[in-house]
N, C-alpha and C positions, 0 to 999 in steps of 0.2 A: 271486669273483676279486679284488675290492678288498681283502678281508681277507688273502688269500694274498699279494698284492703288498706290502701294508704289513708283514706278518710277515717276508717275505723281505728287504725293505730293512732292517728293524731287525736281522735276523740278520747280514746282510753288514756292517752298521756295527759291530755288536758284535764280530764276528770280527777286524775291523781296528782296534778300539779307538777308533772314532769315536762321537760322541754325536749322535743325531738331535734337533735342536732344533725342527724343524717339518716336517710331512709332510701333503700333501694329494693323495690318489690319486683322480683323476676319470676318466671314461670315455675321454678322449682325451689327457690330459696328467697328468704327475706333477710336483708342486712339492715340492722337498726342500731343507731347510736343515740342514747338518751341520757339526759342529766336529771338527777333526782336525788332525794335524800338517801343516805347510805343504809337502806333496808336490806340490801342484798340483791344480787343479780338474779337469783332464782325467783324472788318475789316479782320482779319486773317481768320476767319471761312468762310466769304463770298468769299474771294479770293480763298481759297483752294477748297471749295465745287464747285464753278463755273468753275474754270479752270480744276479741276480733272474730273468733269462730262464731260466737252467738250473733254478732252483727251481720256477718256474711251469710249465715244460714237464713236469717230473716230477710236479707236483701235479695237472695236468690234461693228460693225454696227447692229448686231442682237439685241443689247440692246434696240434699238429704237422700236423693236416690243413689248418688255415688258413694256417700259416706254415711251408710245406714246406722252405724253405731255412734255417730256424732263426733267422731275424731277427725277433724279437719287437718290439724297440724300433726306432724310426726312427734313421737314420744321424745326423741332425742333433740337436743338443741345445745348451742354453745353460748352460754351467757356468762359474762365475766366483766370485771371492771376494766376500763380502758387504761391499761398501765403503760402507755407509750405516748408518742407524740400525737396528740389529737388531730393536728393538721394533716399528718400523714394518713391517719385512719380515715378521715373525711375525704381526702383526695382519692383514696382507694375506692370509695363508693362511687366516685365520679368517673372512674376509668371505663373505657368502652365495654369491657367484658362484664361490667356490673350495671350498665345502662339498659333498662328495660325497653327503651325506645329504639335501640339499635335493631336494624332489620334482621340480623343474623340471630338475635335472641327473641324476636317477635313470633314465637310459635306456641301460643297459648293452646292448650287442649292436647298437646302431644305427650 
């Protein structure tokens, strides 16, 4: 599912002409840094959450059994312009606690 989620997010970004600068898909959270026109961070979040949920439900129909109302993502999210050192933000995504391939975080389904 992690690979499908990453693929979907990249696909959504490409359709809108955005560039994915950093992405970390973990069991309970997704960190994403994108570059695009200044339409507003809420627009980015809604587009990515909506399209990726649609793609993931199509890729894995059994998700509908768990999320019967079609709400894959939580209502809350933190979307904002990156108002700091972009290098520092991207480095944060690469730290071990944000790396989905680390064994201590590899507990999908829990």
